[in-house]
N, C-alpha and C positions, 0 to 999 in steps of 0.2 A: 504494500500499500504505500501511496505518496499523498502528499498534501498540496493542494493548489488553491489559489486565491480568486475568490468572485469580489467583484468591485460593484457597487451600487451608488450611483449618484441622483441625489433628489435636489429639485429647485422647490423651495418652499414659498408660501405668500408672505413670509415674514422671517424675521433673523431668529424667531423662536422654533426650536424643535418641535412645538406644538401646532406651528402653522400648516395649514393644509397643502398638499402636494400639486405643485402646477406642471411640473415636467420630471421625466427620470429617464435614466440611461442604465444599462446593465452591460458589465463586461465579465465574461465567463473564463477563467483560466483553466477550468477543468473541462474544456471543449464538450460541454453538456453530460459529462459523466457525473456531476454533482447535483445537488437539489436545483430546481429551476423555479422561477418565478412566473405565476400564471395570470396573475390578476392586471388589471391596466387602469391605474397604477398599482404596483404591487403593494402598497402601504398609503393609508390616508394621511399618515404625518411622519416625521422623523421618529418620535418617540415610539410609534407602532414598529419601526425597523429595530430600533434598540431592544423592545420586548420581544422580538424574534429572532435575537442573538446576534443581530449584525453589531460591529463596532465602528464607533465613529472615529474617522481618521482626520478629517479636516473639515473646517467651516470657512466660509468665505469672510473676508475682512468687511467690516461695516463702513462703507465710504460715503460721506453725505453727498448729495447732488451738487454738481456745479450751479452756482447762482444764475437764475434765468434760464435754467434747463430742466427744472423740476418735472415737467409734464411732458418731456420728450420720451418716446420709446427706445428702449436699449436691451441690452441682454439681462437674462434672469439673474439677479445678483444675489440672492440668498440660496447659495450652492453648498450641499452638505456631501460629504464623500464617506461612504461606509465600506467596511470589507468584512467578509467572513472566509474562513479557512475550511476546506472541505477535504475530506478523505476520499480517493479514487483507487 
């Protein structure tokens, strides 16, 4: 048996892990041999991912909007990166 990493990126509606998921991406180092995500999105909040055993690796920094550009559309700024290690 060997261990592989799975990475889950969640973009939330706020800087809180309790904010609801706006977007997500999943990267599977097990090439499908580990557990898979089936729901779209797989979790309703970041806390739900923690409760399911995902480990939080990174949170995006909180940057204030540039004055005069507060209402412009841009990237999703509340990014959270989770990982879990799976045996294959």
